[in-house]
N, C-alpha and C positions, 0 to 999 in steps of 0.2 A: 215184134217178139224178142228181138235181140236186146232192145232197151229194157224190157221186163226182166230178162235174165240178169242184166247188169245191175238193176235196182235190187233184185233179190240177193245177188252176191254182196252188194254194199250193206244191205240190212243184216245179212248173216255175219259179215265181218264186224260190224258195229256191235252186234249181240255177243259175239265171242270175246271181243275186247272188253266189254262191260263185265262179262262173266269172269274173265281172267283177273281183272282188277278186284272184283268182289272176293274171289277165291283167295287171292294173295292177302287181303285184309283179314280173312277168316282164319289164317294160319298164324296170327299173332300168339305169342306164348304167355300164359299166365303162370307165374311162379309163386310158390308159397313164401312165407316169411324167411328172411335170411338168418341163418344161424351161423355164428362165426367164433373162431378162437385163434389165439396167437401163441406160438411156442418161441421162446427166446433161448438160444444156447450160447454159451461162452466158453472159450478156451484160450490158450496162450497165443494162438496164431490167427484164428478166424472166429469172429462172433457173427451170428446171423439170427434173423427172425423168419419165421414161417407163418403165413396167414392161411388158414383153411376156412372155406365157407361152404355151406350146404343150403339148398333151398329145394323143396319138393317140386317136382315137375319143371325144373329149370334147365334140363339137359339141352345143350345147343344154344342157349341164350348168351349173347355177348355182354360183357361187363367190364368194370375197371376197379382196380385197387388203387386208391389215392393215399399216399403216405406223406404226411406233413409233420414237420418238427422245426426246431429252431434253425433257421437258415437253409432249409431244403423243402422241396415239394416234388414228388415223383408220382407219375400216373402210369400204371402198368395195365394194359388191356389184356383180357383173357376171354375164353369161351368156356362155359360150364360143361364139364365132361358128361359122358353117358350115365354116370352114377350120381349125377346132381351135385358134384363137388368141383370147386374151383380152388386152386392153390397158387401161391407165389412166395418168393423168398426175397430177403433184402439184407444187405450188410449192416452191421451195427458198429458205429465208431465212437459214440459218445454216450454219457449218461444224460438222459433227458426223457421227456414225455413225448411219445409219438401218437399222432391221431391217424387212425386208419379208417378211411371211408370206402365202403364196398357198395357199388352201384350195379344193378342189373337193368338191362334195357328190355324189361318185360312189360306186359300190359296189365295194370299200370306199372310204371317203373318202381323198383324196390331199392331202398337204401338202408345200410346199417353202419353205424359209427362206433368204433372201439377206441378207447384211449388206453395206452400201455406205457407204464414207467419202465424204461430201460435201465438196468443196473448191471454193468459188466462184472461186479464183484460177486454176483450170484452164480451158481453153477447151472441152474435151470429155473426158468420163470415161465409160468403159464397164465394166461388170462382168458377166462371164459371158455375153457376147453372141455366142456362136457359134450359137444358144443352147446352153448346156450341159445 
């Protein structure tokens, strides 16, 4: 009798483990297309860029902003906020073209690439800020 109880406990444990693994897999997040824009601001002291991304149903999904340009490459991790928005900022030091790659770890993964020309002689520059 004791052996039957042990076998029953082992079967129940295996079933619960299988259920937990399946439940975890079912919780993967599907996000809508990434919409993004870049704001570039310039003044005498600090110049900076702000990248804003939105994606429907992306709340809580982890992602990265990858900024690349002549002589630099920076990756900034983030988690999409409750309002389906992710933001980052970066300093601007030279006139050049910057490529911004936004990646979400959704199912399937989503990626959006924006190329922005940085021009410190402008007062304000926007790229795709409807957002598109």
